[in-house]
C-alpha positions as CSV (number, residue, x, y, z in Angstrom):
1,M,-4.6,-74.5,-77.0
2,E,-1.6,-72.3,-77.5
3,Y,-1.6,-69.1,-75.9
4,G,2.0,-67.9,-77.1
5,N,3.7,-66.2,-74.7
6,C,0.8,-64.9,-72.5
7,Y,1.5,-67.2,-69.6
8,Q,5.3,-67.8,-69.5
9,Q,5.7,-65.7,-66.0
10,P,4.0,-67.5,-62.9
11,Q,1.2,-66.4,-61.5
12,S,0.8,-65.6,-57.5
13,T,-3.3,-66.0,-57.7
14,K,-5.8,-68.7,-58.7
15,F,-7.5,-66.4,-61.2
16,D,-6.4,-63.4,-63.0
17,C,-9.5,-62.6,-65.2
18,L,-13.3,-62.8,-65.0
19,L,-15.5,-63.5,-68.0
20,F,-19.3,-62.5,-68.3
21,D,-22.2,-63.3,-70.5
22,V,-24.6,-60.5,-71.1
23,D,-28.1,-61.4,-71.7
24,D,-30.2,-62.9,-68.5
25,T,-26.5,-62.7,-66.7
26,L,-25.7,-59.3,-66.1
27,Y,-29.5,-58.8,-65.7
28,P,-32.2,-60.8,-64.9
29,F,-34.5,-62.8,-67.1
30,S,-37.4,-61.2,-65.3
31,S,-36.6,-58.2,-67.3
32,G,-38.3,-59.4,-70.2
33,L,-35.8,-58.8,-73.0
34,S,-35.2,-62.8,-73.6
35,A,-38.8,-63.1,-74.3
36,S,-39.0,-59.9,-76.4
37,C,-35.9,-61.2,-78.4
38,T,-37.6,-64.7,-79.1
39,K,-40.6,-62.9,-80.7
40,N,-38.5,-60.6,-82.7
41,I,-36.5,-63.8,-84.2
42,G,-40.1,-65.2,-84.9
43,D,-41.1,-62.1,-86.7
44,Y,-37.8,-61.8,-88.8
45,M,-38.3,-65.6,-89.7
46,H,-41.4,-64.6,-91.1
47,E,-41.2,-61.3,-92.5
48,K,-37.8,-61.2,-93.9
49,L,-37.4,-64.9,-94.8
50,G,-41.0,-65.8,-95.4
51,I,-41.3,-68.7,-93.3
52,E,-45.0,-69.7,-92.3
53,K,-45.8,-68.4,-88.7
54,S,-47.2,-72.0,-87.9
55,K,-43.8,-73.6,-88.7
56,I,-41.5,-71.0,-86.8
57,P,-41.7,-72.4,-83.0
58,E,-40.8,-75.9,-83.8
59,L,-38.2,-74.9,-86.4
60,S,-36.8,-72.4,-84.2
61,S,-36.5,-75.1,-81.3
62,F,-34.7,-77.6,-83.5
63,L,-32.5,-74.7,-84.7
64,Y,-31.6,-73.5,-81.1
65,K,-31.1,-77.0,-79.6
66,T,-28.7,-77.9,-82.6
67,Y,-26.6,-75.0,-83.6
68,G,-26.8,-72.8,-80.4
69,T,-28.3,-69.9,-81.6
70,T,-31.5,-69.8,-84.1
71,M,-29.3,-67.3,-86.3
72,A,-26.5,-69.8,-86.7
73,G,-29.0,-72.8,-87.3
74,L,-30.9,-70.5,-90.2
75,R,-27.6,-70.1,-91.9
76,A,-26.8,-73.6,-91.8
77,I,-30.0,-74.8,-93.3
78,G,-29.5,-72.5,-96.3
79,Y,-30.8,-69.2,-95.4
80,D,-28.7,-66.1,-96.3
81,F,-29.2,-62.7,-95.0
82,D,-27.4,-59.7,-94.0
83,Y,-26.0,-60.0,-90.3
84,D,-26.3,-56.3,-89.4
85,E,-29.8,-56.1,-90.6
86,Y,-30.9,-59.2,-88.6
87,H,-29.3,-57.9,-85.3
88,S,-31.1,-54.5,-86.1
89,F,-34.6,-56.1,-86.3
90,V,-33.9,-58.7,-83.7
91,H,-31.9,-56.2,-80.8
92,G,-33.3,-53.1,-82.2
93,R,-36.8,-53.6,-80.8
94,L,-36.2,-54.8,-77.5
95,P,-37.5,-52.8,-74.5
96,Y,-34.1,-51.6,-73.3
97,E,-36.1,-49.1,-70.9
98,N,-36.7,-52.3,-68.6
99,L,-33.0,-52.2,-67.8
100,K,-32.2,-49.9,-64.9
101,P,-28.7,-49.0,-63.5
102,D,-27.3,-51.5,-61.2
103,P,-25.2,-49.7,-58.8
104,V,-24.7,-52.6,-56.4
105,L,-23.3,-54.9,-59.4
106,R,-21.2,-52.0,-60.4
107,S,-19.7,-51.7,-57.1
108,L,-18.9,-55.4,-57.1
109,L,-17.3,-55.2,-60.3
110,L,-15.4,-52.4,-59.7
111,S,-14.1,-53.7,-56.1
112,L,-12.3,-56.8,-58.0
113,P,-9.0,-56.3,-59.2
114,Y,-8.9,-58.8,-61.9
115,R,-9.5,-58.3,-65.9
116,K,-13.2,-58.5,-66.7
117,V,-14.1,-59.3,-70.1
118,I,-17.7,-59.4,-71.7
119,F,-18.4,-62.7,-74.0
120,T,-21.9,-62.7,-75.6
121,N,-23.1,-64.1,-78.6
122,A,-24.9,-60.7,-79.7
123,D,-23.6,-58.1,-81.5
124,K,-21.7,-55.1,-80.2
125,I,-24.4,-52.5,-80.3
126,H,-26.6,-54.8,-78.1
127,A,-24.1,-55.3,-75.5
128,A,-23.1,-51.6,-75.7
129,K,-26.8,-50.7,-75.1
130,C,-27.2,-53.1,-72.1
131,L,-23.9,-52.1,-70.2
132,N,-25.3,-48.5,-70.7
133,R,-28.8,-49.0,-69.4
134,L,-27.2,-51.0,-66.7
135,G,-24.8,-48.4,-65.8
136,L,-21.8,-50.7,-66.1
137,E,-19.8,-48.6,-68.5
138,G,-15.9,-49.0,-67.7
139,C,-16.3,-52.1,-65.8
140,F,-14.8,-54.3,-68.3
141,E,-11.7,-54.1,-70.2
142,G,-13.6,-55.3,-73.6
143,I,-16.4,-56.9,-75.4
144,L,-16.0,-60.4,-77.0
145,C,-18.9,-60.4,-79.2
146,F,-20.6,-61.9,-82.6
147,E,-18.2,-59.5,-84.8
148,T,-15.4,-60.8,-82.9
149,L,-15.9,-64.0,-83.9
150,N,-17.6,-63.4,-87.4
151,P,-15.5,-60.7,-88.7
152,T,-16.8,-61.6,-92.5
153,H,-20.3,-62.9,-93.9
154,N,-19.2,-66.2,-94.7
155,R,-21.0,-68.6,-96.9
156,N,-22.5,-72.1,-95.5
157,I,-19.9,-74.8,-94.8
158,N,-20.2,-78.4,-96.6
159,S,-19.5,-81.6,-95.0
160,D,-15.9,-81.0,-96.3
161,G,-15.6,-78.0,-94.3
162,E,-15.4,-75.9,-97.6
163,D,-17.9,-72.9,-98.2
164,E,-20.5,-73.6,-100.6
165,Q,-23.9,-71.5,-101.6
166,N,-26.9,-73.6,-101.0
167,T,-29.3,-73.9,-103.8
168,E,-32.2,-75.2,-101.5
169,L,-33.3,-75.6,-97.9
170,F,-32.2,-78.1,-95.5
171,D,-35.5,-79.5,-93.7
172,I,-34.2,-79.9,-90.4
173,V,-37.6,-80.7,-88.8
174,E,-38.1,-83.7,-91.5
175,H,-34.3,-84.8,-90.8
176,F,-34.9,-85.6,-87.2
177,S,-38.7,-87.2,-88.0
178,Q,-36.8,-90.1,-89.6
179,P,-35.4,-92.5,-87.4
180,G,-31.7,-93.3,-87.5
181,N,-31.0,-90.0,-88.4
182,T,-28.0,-88.1,-86.6
183,Q,-26.7,-84.7,-85.9
184,S,-23.6,-85.9,-87.7
185,E,-25.4,-85.9,-90.8
186,L,-26.5,-82.1,-90.6
187,P,-25.1,-79.3,-92.7
188,K,-22.6,-77.0,-90.5
189,T,-23.1,-73.4,-90.0
190,P,-20.7,-70.9,-91.2
191,I,-21.4,-68.6,-87.9
192,V,-19.1,-69.2,-85.0
193,C,-20.8,-68.7,-81.5
194,K,-21.3,-70.5,-78.0
195,P,-21.8,-73.1,-76.8
196,S,-19.3,-74.5,-79.4
197,E,-16.1,-75.3,-77.4
198,S,-13.7,-74.2,-80.5
199,A,-15.8,-70.7,-80.4
200,I,-14.9,-70.4,-77.0
201,E,-11.4,-71.3,-77.5
202,Q,-11.2,-68.8,-80.3
203,A,-12.5,-66.3,-78.2
204,L,-10.1,-67.0,-75.4
205,S,-7.0,-66.7,-77.5
206,I,-8.0,-63.6,-79.3
207,A,-8.3,-61.9,-75.9
208,C,-5.1,-63.5,-74.6
209,I,-7.2,-65.3,-71.7
210,N,-6.0,-68.4,-69.9
211,P,-8.9,-70.7,-69.3
212,H,-7.4,-72.0,-66.1
213,K,-7.2,-69.0,-64.5
214,T,-10.6,-67.6,-65.6
215,I,-14.0,-67.8,-64.1
216,F,-16.8,-67.8,-66.5
217,F,-20.2,-66.4,-65.7
218,D,-23.2,-67.6,-68.2
219,D,-27.0,-68.4,-67.8
220,S,-26.9,-71.1,-70.5
221,T,-26.1,-74.6,-69.1
222,R,-25.0,-75.6,-72.4
223,N,-22.5,-72.7,-72.5
224,I,-21.5,-73.8,-69.1
225,A,-20.8,-77.1,-69.9
226,S,-18.5,-76.4,-72.9
227,G,-16.8,-74.0,-70.9
228,K,-15.8,-76.5,-68.4
229,C,-14.6,-78.4,-71.3
230,V,-11.9,-76.0,-72.2
231,G,-10.8,-75.4,-68.6
232,L,-12.9,-72.5,-67.2
233,T,-14.0,-72.3,-63.7
234,T,-17.9,-72.2,-64.2
235,V,-20.6,-70.2,-62.5
236,L,-24.1,-70.9,-63.6
237,V,-26.3,-67.4,-63.3
238,G,-29.9,-67.2,-62.7
239,N,-30.5,-70.6,-60.9
240,S,-29.3,-71.8,-57.4
241,H,-29.1,-75.5,-58.8
242,R,-25.7,-76.2,-60.2
243,C,-26.1,-77.9,-63.7
244,K,-23.6,-80.1,-65.3
245,G,-20.3,-78.6,-65.4
246,A,-21.0,-75.9,-63.4
247,D,-18.7,-75.0,-60.5
248,Y,-20.9,-72.7,-58.6
249,A,-24.7,-71.4,-59.1
250,L,-26.0,-67.9,-58.2
251,E,-29.4,-66.8,-58.6
252,S,-27.8,-63.4,-59.3
253,L,-24.4,-61.8,-59.9
254,H,-25.4,-59.9,-56.6
255,N,-24.4,-63.3,-54.7
256,I,-20.9,-63.1,-56.2
257,R,-19.1,-62.2,-52.8
258,E,-21.2,-64.9,-50.7
259,A,-20.5,-67.6,-53.3
260,L,-16.7,-66.5,-54.4
261,P,-15.1,-64.7,-51.1
262,E,-11.6,-65.7,-52.0
263,L,-11.9,-63.4,-54.9
264,W,-12.1,-60.5,-52.3
265,D,-9.8,-62.2,-49.8
266,V,-6.7,-61.7,-52.4
267,A,-7.9,-58.6,-53.6
268,E,-5.8,-56.3,-51.1
269,K,-2.7,-58.3,-52.0
270,K,-3.3,-58.4,-55.5
271,S,-4.2,-54.4,-55.7
272,E,-0.6,-53.6,-54.0
273,Q,1.1,-55.5,-56.9
274,M,-0.7,-54.1,-59.8
275,V,-2.4,-50.5,-60.9
276,T,-5.8,-51.3,-61.9
277,K,-6.9,-49.5,-64.8
278,I,-10.6,-48.8,-65.5
279,A,-11.5,-48.2,-69.0
280,I,-13.2,-44.6,-69.8
281,E,-14.8,-46.4,-72.7
282,T,-15.6,-50.2,-73.2
283,S,-13.6,-51.5,-76.5
284,V,-14.6,-54.2,-78.7
285,I,-12.1,-57.0,-79.1
286,A,-12.0,-57.6,-82.7
């Protein structure tokens, strides 16, 4: 992967950037937002796309496992919808009041003189709301989000990599029920998102982030595996047991200092060489 002239100068430290997912990473799974999001996606599929309620659990499972997000899967199999409307429906009803200010995490983040960037599959409004509720405004240089990787509403992509408008829906459940059918025969999605390695590489390129000098924090084992493949140092969050591709595993980001003390070992030396600018308002990288 090319990074232009971003890294022509020798670096004095092993890492220079920390990359963070948002949901179930900056805050715990126990907050209930994940469960509410799953319910809202099901409601959207039924109310807006006309999918029978009885078919939603199995369909959602196949779409999520195959395409990374249910949204990406829905577009792949032929459903078209407004992205902003989808995000507003799915995220706009979340119990954000369950998220409380986290001064411990804020202090940890601000004590680290490295670039700190958000990388989420969610939309920018959701990411901003979460940071606001957690009291983490100003802790990050910017946000890599859904809009960053999907600036326009693309049509579906056929097997030749060309845009096309589907006239009928692809039955993914039926596809996998037939022996011999493989993922290589599935329609592609026009949505770019984790855990796609190309999506991660694209996000890193946009933000001029060198994967070999970056630590990636995420709760998804699939995202961690893909991150490792593109050269990131990976930290699985929300579980103390490392998964495939994880260099570290943390029950909570509150445990960063115990797991990665070297980040603080070089902090004083690094702070003497650079002036850390804390953004007053987190910007979206797009």
